[in-house]
N, C-alpha and C positions, 0 to 999 in steps of 0.2 A: 474365619476363612475371607482372604481379601480377592476381591474380584479385580482381574485382570484387566478385562476392561472397563474400566473404569474412567472416567474420563479425567481430565487435566482440568482443575477448575480454577488455578491459578490464572489460566489465562481470560478466564470471564471480566475481571476487571479491566484488563487489555484492551478487548474488543469492544466494551462498554466505553471506553476511554476513545479508541478507533470511531467509533460510531458518532461520539459527539463531535469529533474534530471535523469529519467528512459534515456533519450539518453545520456546524460553524464555517466551514468553507465554500460549500452550499450558499447559505444566506451571505455572506460576504462576497462574492461571484454570483452576485444574484442576474447577471445581465447574461449569462452563457449561451450558447448557441445549441442549438435543437433541444432547448430546456424546455418543455409544453408548461412547466410550474416555474414562473421565475422566485427566486430567491431561496430554493429546495433543490438539492441536490437529486441525481436521476438514480432511480431504484438499482439500477445496475452496480449502481457504487456502493451501495448496502449489500448487495447480494455478492458482490465478487468480496466483500470484507466478510461476510457469513463464511462463507465457501474457505479462506484464507485461514481465519483463526480456528474455524470448526475441525480442520485438519488440522490446526498447531495443537487442539485440544486433547485429541485421540494420543496423543502423544503420555506413555504413563514410565515409571518406573523411573530409570536413569536418565532416559529423554524426556523427561518433562524439566526440568532445567535450562536447557537449552532450546527447548521450545518456548517457554516464558520469558527468555531473553531475545528472543526472536520476536515474538509476538509483542513486546514493549521497544524493540529497534526498529519494528514498521509504524508503531505510532509516533517515535522520533521520526522517522521517514514522512510521516504524515504532516507533523507540526512545521518542518521544516521545507514541504512542498519537493521532497524526493520523489513520492512515491506518489502517483496516482493514481485513487482505487478504479477510476473509471478506463485506467488504460492509457488517456489522453498525454504525447509528450509534450512538455513544456518546451519554451519558442527558445528560450536559453542553451536547455540542453540539446536541441537540434541545431543550434550555432556552434556549439562547443565539436559535437558529433563532425559536423560537417568541414568545420575548420583541420580538424584531425586528418579526415579523409581526405579532403584538399592537400595537406603537408607528407602523407603518404603517399598520394599519388603524384608529386614532384618527386620526391625523395625516389622514389620506386623508375622514374625516365629518365634521372640523373643516372643510377647506376646499372 
């Protein structure tokens, strides 16, 4: 008899990889503001990853393959610094959003 509530164990390697990437990035950016322990990521970054990958591991059956792809996609995003588990926005992303908002506002005023 198959357990319908079985966790998707294929997400576990992606989760471990994410923890390693978050730890490496925290060690590399050791002088982060509001960080009580230098050279370590904030615990909230690990908790955020735990919840995201935990939810992805709950998908089973036909939905397990897309969940695993999303999990590894998040790992790639962490590696390329596109997703910050702490919820902080990168300055480069802020500049792009500001430029797009300014261009959209200028276009709306002309029309």
